[in-house]
C-alpha positions, -999 to 999 in steps of 0.1 A, spaced: -539 -409 614 -502 -404 613 -476 -429 603 -451 -435 632 -421 -458 636 -385 -458 648 -361 -437 628 -323 -438 626 -303 -412 607 -278 -428 582 -254 -398 586 -252 -391 623 -268 -421 639 -295 -402 657 -323 -425 668 -359 -414 674 -386 -437 688 -421 -434 673 -412 -407 649 -439 -392 627 -430 -398 591 -417 -382 570 -389 -373 594 -372 -339 588 -339 -341 604 -310 -319 595 -277 -332 609 -243 -318 602 -222 -335 577 -189 -348 590 -172 -346 556 -177 -348 518 -190 -384 520 -220 -373 542 -228 -345 518 -227 -368 487 -249 -393 506 -275 -365 514 -275 -354 477 -279 -389 463 -306 -398 488 -325 -366 478 -324 -378 442 -338 -412 452 -306 -433 451 -307 -460 477 -273 -466 494 -256 -500 491 -225 -515 509 -201 -498 484 -219 -465 490 -213 -467 527 -176 -476 522 -172 -447 497 -189 -423 522 -165 -433 550 -135 -429 527 -146 -395 515 -153 -384 551 -117 -394 560 -102 -377 529 -122 -344 532 -134 -339 567 -152 -306 576 -137 -303 610 -101 -297 613 -81 -323 632 -62 -311 663 -26 -312 652 -8 -305 685 28 -313 687 37 -301 652 
């Protein structure tokens, strides 16, 4: 018997209904914050409110996609 429940990715927000656990989902990191979050989660560190704020700030500071800088 498989263990199923809803799943939502903390990184990209992907939602899966009745997903079989453990879910293996590889989403692309938007920036350094997402990468740090993936690494810490892999080591068993559970995210807190400060972690989410730090993740967002790092994503803003070091994004992996270049911003369109038209008009410069």
